[in-house]
ZAFI-643632 format. One line per 3 residues: number of its first residue (from 1); for each residue x, y, z of C-alpha. Coordinates in steps of 0.001 Angstrom, whole numbers, plus 500000, padded with zeros to 6 digits. Layout:
NUM> X,Y,Z  ...
END
This chain:
1> 274897,493561,450919  278032,491395,451157  278065,487778,450096
4> 279541,485353,452696  281116,483354,449773  283354,486240,449011
7> 286616,485898,451046  288623,489020,452037  292250,488397,451687
10> 295411,490217,452628  299098,490241,451811  299612,487605,454547
13> 296745,485287,453540  297085,485539,449826  299317,482484,449390
16> 297134,480214,451441  293803,481628,450273  294564,482122,446608
19> 297696,480384,445446  297028,477168,447317  293419,476983,446573
22> 292035,473691,445197  289647,475729,442918  290257,478737,440597
25> 290139,482048,442407  288926,485360,440985  290717,488165,442930
28> 289224,491519,442886  291857,494219,443665  289853,497075,444939
31> 289761,500046,447400  287044,501726,449496  287384,505085,447582
34> 287138,503500,444004  283623,504200,442566  283970,501561,439695
37> 285108,499021,442412  281968,499750,444354  279861,499511,441085
40> 280998,495899,440336  280621,494655,443990  277011,493638,443714
43> 277808,491781,440429  280637,489955,442246  278238,489135,445049
46> 275827,487540,442476  278575,485697,440732  279974,484244,443952
49> 276613,482394,444337  276373,481495,440619  279821,479947,440620
52> 279884,478419,444043  281604,475138,443968  283418,476041,440787
55> 285264,479242,441542  286092,481151,444639  285889,485030,444665
58> 288317,486958,446873  288708,490723,447389  292069,492300,448149
61> 291991,495934,449397  294942,497659,447704  294948,500550,450285
64> 295534,498278,453139  297751,495669,451368  300663,496858,449283
67> 302984,493839,448781  300625,491571,446623  299401,494494,444359
70> 303078,495556,443776  304051,491894,442979  301424,491619,440289
73> 301965,495235,438944  298445,496474,439803  298311,500102,438555
76> 294564,500592,438111  291538,499347,439950  289401,497474,439804
79> 291785,494733,438454  290341,491219,438358  292723,488320,438179
82> 291919,484650,437875  294432,482226,439488  294397,478511,438664
85> 296769,475976,440367  298720,478862,442032  299352,480547,438704
88> 297982,483806,437250  295684,482732,434364  293910,485860,433220
91> 293633,489578,433984  290904,492178,433241  291219,495876,434312
94> 288308,498184,434780  284580,497863,435448  282620,495302,433556
97> 278954,494279,432999  277796,491038,434497  277737,489497,431084
100> 281309,490544,430421  282396,489310,433805  280666,485966,433382
103> 282239,485538,429922  285688,486229,431394  285103,483706,434159
106> 283609,481130,431672  286646,481341,429317  288964,480385,432236
109> 286767,477621,433555  286527,476257,430077
END
């Protein structure tokens, strides 16, 4: 079940939705065919609610959007990147547990 708090972004909306956001944004670079991506989706849904107001969560499908993943050198998915004030602040590659993902976010929200 998808969470309405998670925004689906594209190559064309990335700058407005992520780089110009007034809050930190966690971007999940994923694809429909990626099993680990699907495995962390429910965790991201939960965390979108947990961090509502402090952090936005966005998803970018690398199969449909090529420019932004290329710009950030995405080679493996899922890749999770946190952007703050229009800048890349942190990156994690691969599937994570909810605790690992929460820790990753908390470190950036400080």
